[in-house]
C-alpha positions as CSV (number, residue, x, y, z in Angstrom):
1,M,166.9,94.3,95.2
2,S,166.3,91.7,97.8
3,R,169.2,90.0,99.7
4,P,169.1,86.9,101.9
5,T,168.1,87.5,105.5
6,D,167.9,84.0,107.0
7,D,170.6,84.7,109.5
8,V,169.0,87.8,110.9
9,K,167.5,86.8,114.3
10,N,167.9,89.9,116.4
11,W,168.9,93.6,116.2
12,M,172.6,93.0,116.3
13,H,172.3,90.6,113.4
14,M,170.3,93.3,111.6
15,F,173.1,95.8,112.4
16,R,175.7,93.4,110.9
17,W,173.6,92.8,107.9
18,I,173.2,96.5,107.2
19,V,176.9,97.1,107.7
20,K,177.7,94.5,105.1
21,L,175.1,96.0,102.7
22,I,176.7,99.4,103.0
23,R,180.2,98.0,102.7
24,D,179.3,96.0,99.6
25,E,177.1,98.5,97.9
26,Y,179.0,101.7,98.6
27,E,182.5,100.4,99.2
28,I,182.7,102.1,102.6
29,D,185.4,100.8,105.0
30,E,183.8,98.9,107.9
31,A,186.0,100.8,110.3
32,V,183.8,103.8,109.6
33,L,180.5,101.9,110.0
34,T,180.2,102.2,113.8
35,R,177.0,102.4,115.8
36,T,177.3,106.1,116.3
37,A,178.3,106.9,112.7
38,V,176.1,109.6,111.1
39,L,174.9,108.2,107.7
40,E,175.6,111.3,105.7
41,S,178.7,113.0,107.3
42,D,180.5,110.0,108.8
43,C,179.6,107.3,106.3
44,G,179.6,109.7,103.3
45,L,176.3,108.6,102.0
46,M,174.1,111.0,100.0
47,I,170.4,111.2,100.5
48,E,169.7,109.2,97.4
49,Q,172.0,106.4,98.6
50,I,170.3,106.3,102.0
51,E,166.9,106.1,100.2
52,S,168.2,103.2,98.1
53,L,169.5,101.5,101.3
54,L,166.1,101.9,102.9
55,A,164.5,100.4,99.7
56,T,166.9,97.3,99.8
57,I,166.2,96.8,103.5
58,A,162.5,97.1,103.0
59,D,162.5,94.7,100.1
60,S,164.7,92.2,101.8
61,F,162.9,92.1,105.1
62,E,159.4,92.7,103.7
63,L,158.8,95.8,105.8
64,S,157.8,99.4,105.0
65,F,159.5,102.6,106.0
66,P,157.0,105.5,106.2
67,D,157.5,108.7,104.3
68,N,160.0,111.1,106.0
69,T,161.9,108.3,107.7
70,L,165.1,110.3,107.1
71,D,163.7,113.0,109.4
72,E,163.7,110.4,112.2
73,I,167.1,108.6,111.7
74,I,170.5,110.1,111.5
75,K,172.9,107.4,112.8
76,L,173.6,103.9,111.6
77,E,172.5,102.5,114.9
78,E,169.1,104.3,114.6
79,L,168.6,102.9,111.2
80,C,169.3,99.4,112.5
81,M,167.1,99.7,115.6
82,L,164.3,101.1,113.5
83,A,164.5,98.3,110.9
84,A,164.7,95.7,113.6
85,W,161.6,97.1,115.3
86,L,159.7,97.2,112.1
87,K,160.5,93.5,111.6
88,G,159.6,92.6,115.1
89,L,163.1,91.9,116.3
90,Y,163.6,94.8,118.7
91,K,161.6,97.0,121.1
92,R,160.3,100.4,119.9
93,P,163.2,102.8,119.6
94,E,163.0,105.7,122.0
95,F,164.2,108.3,119.6
96,I,161.2,108.1,117.2
97,S,158.3,110.6,117.5
98,A,154.8,109.5,118.4
99,A,153.4,110.4,115.0
100,F,156.2,108.4,113.2
101,D,155.5,105.5,115.6
102,A,151.8,105.5,114.5
103,R,152.7,105.5,110.8
104,C,155.2,102.7,111.4
105,R,152.6,100.5,113.2
106,A,150.0,101.2,110.5
107,M,152.4,99.9,107.8
108,N,154.1,97.0,109.6
109,A,152.2,94.4,111.5
110,A,155.3,93.0,113.2
111,C,155.9,96.2,115.2
112,V,155.5,95.4,118.9
């Protein structure tokens, strides 16, 4: 399900957009949704919910997450940085592997 993204102009806007999405979809208190929050243990999201979250982000921002994205991201900040990079709003995140980088670039023209 696509959501409006007109106000997302940089990685911090992306972070806020994703926080609101998690808050609204999964009724998680925003106080828990910090940059260092681990998606599963701190936020309480199950793998299926994180996959649904990725699908909504991908659909809303017209980007593609490669297979095994959940092997590369653990924290909320990592998800936001990755999504912002795939959309061309942020530099390449340092935490991703070279192989994952190549898959991302092959699927998303906006990666810089």
